[in-house]
VEXKE-70138 format. One record per residue (C-alpha): residue number from 0; residue in one letter; chain; x, y, z. Coordinates in steps of 0.2 Angstrom, whole numbers. Each point is the difference from the previous one (the first is absolute). Example, Ala and Ser with C-alpha at 12.3 -4.5 7.8 and 13.67 -1.06 7.14 Angstrom:
BEGIN
0;A;A;62;-22;39
1;S;A;6;17;-3
***
This chain:
BEGIN
0;M;A;-1;0;0
1;S;A;8;17;-5
2;H;A;3;14;13
3;Q;A;-11;12;-10
4;N;A;-14;-12;0
5;A;A;0;-1;19
6;S;A;1;18;2
7;I;A;-15;3;-13
8;K;A;-11;-13;10
9;S;A;5;8;17
10;I;A;-4;17;-6
11;F;A;-17;-5;-7
12;F;A;-5;-9;16
13;A;A;4;15;10
14;L;A;-9;12;-12
15;S;A;-16;-10;-2
16;A;A;-1;-3;20
17;N;A;4;20;3
18;L;A;-12;7;-12
19;G;A;-15;-10;6
20;I;A;5;4;18
21;A;A;3;18;-2
22;I;A;-18;2;-7
23;I;A;-7;-9;14
24;K;A;11;10;13
25;T;A;-5;16;-8
26;I;A;-18;-4;2
27;A;A;1;-6;17
28;A;A;10;15;5
29;I;A;-14;12;-7
30;I;A;-13;-10;10
31;T;A;9;-2;17
32;G;A;10;15;0
33;S;A;15;-9;5
34;G;A;16;8;-1
35;A;A;10;-17;1
36;M;A;-11;-6;-14
37;L;A;3;15;-10
38;A;A;18;-2;2
39;E;A;0;-18;-5
40;S;A;-10;5;-16
41;I;A;13;13;-4
42;H;A;12;-13;3
43;S;A;-8;-12;-12
44;F;A;-2;13;-14
45;A;A;19;4;2
46;D;A;3;-19;-2
47;C;A;-9;0;-16
48;G;A;11;14;-7
49;N;A;14;-9;7
50;Q;A;-4;-16;-11
51;G;A;-3;11;-15
52;L;A;18;8;1
53;L;A;7;-17;2
54;F;A;-8;-6;-16
55;L;A;7;16;-8
56;G;A;17;-4;6
57;L;A;-2;-18;-7
58;K;A;-5;6;-16
59;S;A;14;14;-1
60;S;A;14;-12;5
61;A;A;-4;-12;-15
62;K;A;4;14;-12
63;N;A;15;-3;-11
64;P;A;16;8;1
65;D;A;3;16;-10
66;Q;A;14;13;-4
67;E;A;-4;10;16
68;H;A;-2;-16;11
69;P;A;12;-12;-7
70;M;A;-2;-12;16
71;G;A;-20;1;-3
72;Y;A;-13;6;12
73;G;A;0;-15;12
74;M;A;3;11;16
75;E;A;-17;9;-4
76;I;A;-9;-12;11
77;Y;A;12;6;15
78;F;A;-4;18;-3
79;W;A;-19;-3;0
80;S;A;1;-12;15
81;F;A;9;14;9
82;I;A;-14;12;-5
83;V;A;-12;-11;7
84;A;A;9;-4;16
85;L;A;5;18;5
86;I;A;-14;11;-8
87;L;A;-16;-10;-1
88;F;A;3;-9;16
89;S;A;5;17;9
90;M;A;-14;9;-7
91;G;A;-12;-14;7
92;G;A;9;0;16
93;L;A;0;19;2
94;F;A;-19;1;-5
95;S;A;-5;-13;13
96;I;A;10;9;14
97;Y;A;-8;17;-5
98;E;A;-17;-9;1
99;G;A;3;-7;16
100;I;A;5;17;8
101;H;A;-15;8;-7
102;K;A;-11;-13;7
103;L;A;9;3;17
104;E;A;-4;18;-1
105;S;A;-19;-2;-6
106;H;A;-5;-14;12
107;E;A;-11;-7;-14
108;G;A;-8;-17;6
109;L;A;-4;-15;-12
110;T;A;-17;-3;-9
111;N;A;-4;-18;-5
112;P;A;16;-8;8
113;T;A;-6;-18;-4
114;I;A;1;5;-18
115;A;A;19;5;3
116;I;A;4;-16;9
117;I;A;-8;-11;-13
118;V;A;10;9;-15
119;L;A;16;-1;10
120;S;A;-3;-19;3
121;V;A;-3;-4;-18
122;S;A;15;12;-5
123;L;A;11;-10;11
124;V;A;-5;-16;-9
125;L;A;3;8;-17
126;E;A;17;8;4
127;F;A;5;-18;7
128;A;A;-4;-7;-16
129;S;A;10;14;-9
130;L;A;15;-3;12
131;Y;A;-3;-20;-2
132;G;A;1;3;-20
133;C;A;16;10;1
134;V;A;10;-12;12
135;T;A;-6;-14;-11
136;Q;A;8;9;-16
137;I;A;15;3;11
138;N;A;2;-18;6
139;K;A;1;-5;-19
140;L;A;16;10;0
141;R;A;9;0;17
142;R;A;4;-19;0
143;K;A;6;-5;17
144;E;A;2;18;8
145;S;A;-10;7;14
146;L;A;-12;13;-6
147;W;A;11;13;11
148;N;A;16;-5;-9
149;W;A;-9;1;-17
150;F;A;-5;18;5
151;K;A;17;5;3
152;N;A;8;-8;-14
153;S;A;-13;2;-14
154;R;A;2;13;-14
155;Q;A;-18;-1;-5
156;S;A;-5;17;6
157;E;A;-19;-2;-6
158;L;A;-2;-16;10
159;I;A;9;8;15
160;V;A;-13;15;0
161;V;A;-16;-12;-2
162;L;A;7;-10;14
163;G;A;1;16;11
164;E;A;-16;7;-6
165;D;A;-9;-16;4
166;I;A;8;-1;18
167;A;A;-3;18;4
168;A;A;-19;-2;-6
169;L;A;-2;-15;11
170;L;A;7;9;16
171;G;A;-10;16;-5
172;L;A;-16;-10;-1
173;L;A;4;-7;17
174;F;A;3;17;8
175;A;A;-16;7;-8
176;L;A;-11;-15;6
177;F;A;8;1;18
178;S;A;-3;20;1
179;V;A;-18;-2;-6
180;V;A;-4;-14;11
181;L;A;8;10;15
182;S;A;-10;15;-5
183;V;A;-17;-10;0
184;I;A;5;-8;17
185;T;A;6;15;9
186;G;A;-11;13;-9
187;D;A;15;10;-2
188;P;A;4;6;-19
189;V;A;18;4;6
190;F;A;4;-18;-4
191;D;A;-6;1;-18
192;A;A;11;15;-2
193;I;A;15;-8;8
194;G;A;-2;-14;-11
195;S;A;0;12;-16
196;I;A;16;7;7
197;G;A;8;-17;3
198;I;A;-4;-5;-18
199;G;A;8;16;-7
200;V;A;16;-4;11
201;L;A;0;-18;-7
202;L;A;0;7;-18
203;V;A;14;12;3
204;I;A;11;-14;8
205;V;A;-4;-12;-13
206;S;A;4;13;-14
207;I;A;17;4;7
208;F;A;5;-18;3
209;L;A;-5;-4;-19
210;G;A;8;16;-5
211;I;A;18;-5;8
212;K;A;-2;-17;-8
213;I;A;-4;5;-18
214;K;A;14;15;1
215;S;A;13;-13;-1
216;L;A;-7;-7;-16
217;L;A;-3;16;-7
218;I;A;18;7;3
219;G;A;7;-16;-8
220;Q;A;1;-17;9
221;S;A;8;-16;-5
222;T;A;-9;-17;-3
223;D;A;-4;-10;15
224;N;A;14;-11;6
225;E;A;-8;-17;-6
226;T;A;-1;7;-18
227;R;A;18;7;1
228;E;A;6;-17;7
229;S;A;-9;-9;-14
230;I;A;8;12;-13
231;I;A;17;-4;6
232;L;A;-2;-19;1
233;F;A;-8;-1;-17
234;L;A;15;10;-7
235;E;A;14;-9;9
236;A;A;-8;-17;-6
237;R;A;2;6;-18
238;P;A;15;-8;-9
239;E;A;5;18;-8
240;I;A;2;7;18
241;D;A;13;-5;13
242;K;A;-6;12;14
243;V;A;-10;15;2
244;L;A;11;13;7
245;N;A;-14;14;2
246;L;A;-18;2;-2
247;I;A;-11;15;2
248;T;A;-19;-2;-2
249;L;A;-14;13;-1
250;Q;A;-18;-2;2
251;L;A;-9;10;-13
252;G;A;-19;-4;4
253;P;A;-4;-17;-7
254;Q;A;17;0;-10
255;I;A;19;-2;6
256;M;A;15;8;-7
257;I;A;18;-9;5
258;A;A;17;5;-3
259;L;A;13;-13;2
260;K;A;18;-4;1
261;A;A;6;-18;-3
262;K;A;16;-10;-2
263;M;A;-3;-10;-17
264;T;A;7;-16;-5
265;N;A;15;0;-12
266;V;A;-5;2;-19
267;E;A;10;1;-15
268;S;A;-7;15;-8
269;A;A;-9;16;3
270;N;A;-14;-6;-11
271;Q;A;-2;-15;12
272;L;A;-1;12;15
273;I;A;-13;11;-7
274;T;A;-10;-16;-4
275;N;A;1;-7;17
276;I;A;-5;17;7
277;N;A;-15;1;-10
278;T;A;-5;-18;3
279;C;A;2;3;19
280;E;A;-12;15;-2
281;A;A;-13;-9;-9
282;E;A;0;-14;11
283;L;A;-1;11;16
284;K;A;-14;10;-8
285;K;A;-9;-17;-4
286;S;A;2;-6;18
287;N;A;-7;15;7
288;P;A;-13;9;-12
289;A;A;1;16;11
290;I;A;17;4;-3
291;R;A;0;12;-15
292;W;A;17;9;-1
293;V;A;17;-10;2
294;F;A;17;10;0
295;F;A;13;-12;0
296;E;A;19;3;3
297;P;A;12;-14;-3
298;D;A;16;-4;10
299;F;A;15;-11;-1
300;E;A;8;0;17
***
């Protein structure tokens, strides 16, 4: 299964769930007057926008190289993931905090809180389904790694963002549900306002956390260690190469650029050396279709 297919499916699961949830939450927020519910609806609409930008990033990253961008557009997915992580998450978070502070000052009570509780409970189920779909796609890629190690080592910013969104959404829903229930039990609307502020703080924290993770990819990060080691093992198993002396890798969205210096086996002519280098490059790209650019420096120590 290709990495891009996993990303597309995960984004689609999240978009489908969030769009339905956002509409339901907005209706419930209008009926109940719940600040936490309104914060959650804004969060869900922001998530829909997030998924739209991720789809845009995936489409843009597939464009062919041109004269101005000879290394292609693969890193566009990192740019849009960064925008999603910092701006949309933060905007949703700051609005939620503002709404919570407004509710604290106005002391407005809830109307029809039962509707809010039902909607939040249904939303929890839908968000869990979205998270389950995302993790299912990740499981097809992470092999024997733990989910946490995959998150730290993965170079797929779009899947990282979707996972972060889904986790934040579940925690936000739990905050909202808990605050609405407390407001009903105590009759004090302050708990609803506190829930809205808590959701906002959660979104801001998640946005910063994801932004730091994606920043490494955006400024230029190597492939993961497993891919790098597999490239070295493949090259050193080739009869044309005696030893890999140096290998630099760069992850460019779904594509990989490598620059290598290798000690070559002895040959009788320059033409044979050129043939051996071309053969290694072709076989390397065949072994890993993500490798698009290979810069080869032969050596004869």
